[in-house]
C-alpha positions as CSV (number, residue, x, y, z in Angstrom):
1,M,72.8,151.4,36.3
2,S,73.1,154.7,34.4
3,K,76.3,155.7,32.6
4,I,77.2,158.4,35.1
5,Q,76.6,156.0,38.0
6,K,78.9,153.4,36.3
7,L,81.5,156.1,35.8
8,I,81.4,157.2,39.5
9,E,81.7,153.5,40.5
10,D,84.8,153.1,38.3
11,F,86.2,156.4,39.7
12,T,85.7,155.5,43.3
13,R,86.8,151.8,43.3
14,K,89.5,150.5,45.6
15,P,92.3,150.5,44.7
16,P,91.9,153.7,42.7
17,P,92.4,153.5,38.9
18,K,95.9,154.3,37.8
19,D,94.7,157.1,35.6
20,F,91.4,158.5,34.5
21,A,90.5,160.7,31.5
22,W,90.1,164.4,32.3
23,E,86.8,164.7,30.4
24,E,85.3,161.8,32.5
25,V,86.3,163.6,35.8
26,V,84.7,166.8,34.5
27,K,81.5,164.8,33.8
28,I,81.5,163.5,37.4
29,L,82.1,166.9,38.9
30,R,79.3,168.5,36.8
31,Y,77.0,165.7,37.9
32,F,77.6,166.8,41.5
33,G,77.0,170.5,40.7
34,Y,80.6,171.8,40.2
35,D,81.3,174.4,37.5
36,Q,84.8,174.7,36.1
37,L,86.4,178.1,36.4
38,E,89.3,179.0,34.3
39,G,92.5,179.2,36.1
40,S,95.9,180.3,34.9
41,G,97.5,177.8,32.6
42,S,96.9,174.2,33.6
43,R,95.5,174.9,37.0
44,K,91.7,174.3,37.1
45,K,89.2,175.2,39.8
46,F,85.8,173.6,40.2
47,V,83.3,175.3,42.5
48,D,79.8,174.0,43.6
49,G,76.7,176.0,44.6
50,S,77.9,176.2,48.2
51,N,81.3,177.7,47.1
52,R,83.2,174.5,47.9
53,K,86.3,174.2,45.7
54,I,88.3,171.4,44.2
55,L,91.6,172.4,42.6
56,L,93.3,170.3,40.0
57,H,96.2,170.4,37.7
58,K,95.3,169.4,34.1
59,R,98.3,167.4,32.8
60,H,99.4,168.0,29.2
61,P,99.7,166.7,26.6
62,D,98.3,163.6,28.3
63,S,95.1,164.9,29.9
64,T,94.5,162.2,32.5
65,L,94.5,162.3,36.3
66,L,97.0,160.3,38.1
67,E,96.1,158.0,41.0
68,Y,96.9,160.6,43.7
69,Q,94.7,163.2,42.0
70,I,91.8,160.7,41.9
71,V,92.2,160.0,45.6
72,L,92.2,163.8,46.3
73,V,89.0,164.3,44.3
74,V,87.2,161.3,45.9
75,E,88.2,162.6,49.4
76,A,86.9,166.1,48.5
77,L,83.6,164.7,47.2
78,T,83.2,162.6,50.3
79,L,84.1,165.6,52.6
80,H,81.5,167.8,50.7
81,G,78.8,165.1,51.2
82,H,78.5,163.9,47.6
83,L,79.9,160.4,48.3
84,K,79.7,158.0,51.2
């Protein structure tokens, strides 16, 4: 299993992880073809080639995603056809 596949497996497990590093989430989204667009302040937008968007708030100073954000990203990736 590749590193990215292991990362995706960890990200999508049930129950969801309590938190997940921002950099790791960005790696997952890039793997699925999303580019990060600069938003204002801590709001970040990721857009894929089909113009589907995922909006996230980057926490600071602790740059991890909370459980509810992880659930939202997994739901979006599933809805967009990237996950089963």
